[in-house]
DRENDO-1510 file (C-alpha; in Angstrom, 1 decimal, always signed):
<recs>
REC; n; res; u; v; w
REC; 1; MET; -16.1; -3.3; -26.4 .
REC; 2; ASP; -13.3; -5.6; -27.6 .
REC; 3; SER; -10.7; -6.6; -25.0 .
REC; 4; SER; -7.7; -8.9; -24.5 .
REC; 5; PHE; -7.2; -10.6; -21.2 .
REC; 6; GLU; -4.7; -12.9; -19.6 .
REC; 7; LEU; -5.6; -16.6; -19.1 .
REC; 8; SER; -2.2; -17.6; -17.9 .
REC; 9; ASP; +1.4; -16.3; -18.0 .
REC; 10; THR; +1.8; -16.8; -21.7 .
REC; 11; LEU; -1.8; -17.2; -23.0 .
REC; 12; TYR; -4.1; -14.4; -23.8 .
REC; 13; ALA; -7.6; -14.4; -25.2 .
REC; 14; LYS; -9.8; -11.8; -27.0 .
REC; 15; ALA; -13.4; -11.1; -26.0 .
REC; 16; THR; -16.2; -8.9; -27.1 .
REC; 17; ILE; -17.9; -7.5; -24.0 .
REC; 18; PRO; -21.5; -6.4; -24.6 .
REC; 19; PRO; -22.8; -3.2; -22.9 .
REC; 20; VAL; -23.8; -3.7; -19.3 .
REC; 21; GLU; -25.6; -1.7; -16.6 .
REC; 22; ARG; -23.6; -3.2; -13.7 .
REC; 23; VAL; -20.1; -4.3; -13.0 .
REC; 24; HIS; -18.5; -6.5; -10.4 .
REC; 25; LEU; -15.5; -5.1; -8.6 .
REC; 26; TRP; -13.1; -7.4; -6.7 .
REC; 27; LEU; -12.2; -5.5; -3.6 .
REC; 28; GLY; -9.7; -8.1; -2.4 .
REC; 29; VAL; -8.8; -8.1; +1.2 .
REC; 30; SER; -11.0; -5.6; +2.9 .
REC; 31; SER; -12.1; -4.4; +6.2 .
REC; 32; VAL; -15.0; -6.8; +6.1 .
REC; 33; ARG; -14.5; -9.5; +8.7 .
REC; 34; LEU; -16.1; -12.9; +8.9 .
REC; 35; LEU; -16.8; -14.4; +12.3 .
REC; 36; LEU; -15.4; -17.9; +12.4 .
REC; 37; LEU; -16.1; -20.3; +15.2 .
REC; 38; HIS; -13.6; -22.9; +16.1 .
REC; 39; LYS; -15.5; -26.1; +16.7 .
REC; 40; CYS; -13.1; -27.7; +19.3 .
REC; 41; SER; -12.8; -24.9; +21.9 .
REC; 42; GLY; -15.6; -22.6; +20.9 .
REC; 43; CYS; -13.2; -19.7; +20.7 .
REC; 44; LYS; -14.0; -16.8; +18.3 .
REC; 45; PHE; -11.6; -15.2; +16.0 .
REC; 46; PHE; -11.7; -12.8; +13.0 .
REC; 47; ALA; -10.3; -13.3; +9.5 .
REC; 48; GLN; -10.2; -10.9; +6.7 .
REC; 49; ALA; -12.4; -11.7; +3.7 .
REC; 50; ASN; -12.0; -11.2; +0.0 .
REC; 51; VAL; -15.0; -9.4; -1.4 .
REC; 52; MET; -16.6; -8.9; -4.8 .
REC; 53; LEU; -19.5; -6.4; -5.0 .
REC; 54; SER; -21.8; -5.4; -7.8 .
REC; 55; TYR; -22.1; -1.7; -8.7 .
REC; 56; GLU; -23.8; +0.4; -11.3 .
REC; 57; ILE; -21.4; +1.9; -13.8 .
REC; 58; MET; -21.5; +5.4; -12.5 .
REC; 59; GLU; -21.2; +4.2; -8.9 .
REC; 60; ALA; -18.2; +2.0; -9.7 .
REC; 61; GLN; -16.5; +4.8; -11.6 .
REC; 62; GLN; -16.9; +7.2; -8.6 .
REC; 63; LEU; -15.6; +4.5; -6.2 .
REC; 64; LEU; -12.6; +3.9; -8.3 .
REC; 65; GLN; -11.9; +7.6; -8.7 .
REC; 66; ASP; -12.1; +8.0; -4.9 .
REC; 67; LYS; -9.7; +5.1; -4.4 .
REC; 68; GLN; -7.3; +6.5; -6.9 .
REC; 69; ARG; -7.4; +9.9; -5.3 .
REC; 70; THR; -6.8; +8.4; -1.9 .
REC; 71; ALA; -3.9; +6.2; -3.2 .
REC; 72; SER; -2.4; +9.3; -4.9 .
REC; 73; GLN; -2.5; +11.2; -1.7 .
REC; 74; GLY; -1.0; +8.3; +0.2 .
REC; 75; TYR; +1.8; +8.1; -2.3 .
REC; 76; ALA; +2.5; +11.8; -2.0 .
REC; 77; ASN; +2.6; +11.5; +1.8 .
REC; 78; ALA; +5.0; +8.6; +1.5 .
REC; 79; LEU; +7.3; +10.7; -0.7 .
REC; 80; ASP; +7.2; +13.6; +1.8 .
REC; 81; ASP; +8.0; +11.2; +4.6 .
REC; 82; LEU; +11.0; +9.8; +2.6 .
REC; 83; ASP; +12.3; +13.3; +2.0 .
REC; 84; TRP; +12.0; +14.0; +5.8 .
REC; 85; LEU; +13.9; +10.8; +6.6 .
REC; 86; ARG; +16.7; +11.6; +4.1 .
REC; 87; GLU; +17.1; +15.0; +5.8 .
REC; 88; GLN; +17.2; +13.4; +9.2 .
REC; 89; ILE; +19.8; +10.9; +8.0 .
REC; 90; THR; +22.0; +13.7; +6.7 .
REC; 91; VAL; +21.6; +15.6; +10.0 .
REC; 92; THR; +22.5; +12.5; +12.0 .
REC; 93; GLU; +25.6; +11.8; +9.8 .
REC; 94; VAL; +26.8; +15.4; +10.3 .
REC; 95; ASN; +26.4; +15.2; +14.0 .
REC; 96; ILE; +28.2; +11.9; +14.2 .
REC; 97; ALA; +31.1; +13.5; +12.2 .
REC; 98; ARG; +31.2; +16.4; +14.7 .
REC; 99; VAL; +31.3; +14.2; +17.7 .
REC; 100; TYR; +34.1; +12.1; +16.1 .
REC; 101; ASN; +36.1; +15.2; +15.3 .
REC; 102; TRP; +35.6; +16.5; +18.8 .
REC; 103; ASP; +36.8; +13.2; +20.2 .
REC; 104; VAL; +39.9; +13.3; +18.0 .
REC; 105; LYS; +40.7; +16.8; +19.0 .
REC; 106; ALA; +40.1; +16.0; +22.7 .
REC; 107; ARG; +42.5; +12.9; +22.5 .
REC; 108; ARG; +45.2; +15.0; +20.8 .
REC; 109; SER; +45.0; +17.7; +23.4 .
REC; 110; SER; +45.2; +15.2; +26.3 .
REC; 111; GLN; +48.2; +13.5; +24.8 .
REC; 112; GLY; +50.4; +16.5; +24.3 .
</recs>
């Protein structure tokens, strides 16, 4: 497979990638935690670790499809939540206008 990849912001290179049986996926910040010991006080704390794992091609493809499906569902849920928030903002604005109008009417009736 021929591919182009970025070396820096303005520099790209071409490469020929031979067929492989395994791929390495960079999972970035994950739920894997490393136990680190502070030498001075002996206290323990957890830090998140960046992780790269080796997968067979079919396994990696399944993992990435699952991740994409999960991300798509999360995106759809976020859009639904935004729609609900927009509706709540509209309801709140209408209620504020009603209270304001009631106050104006109450002040006019008390003055005259």
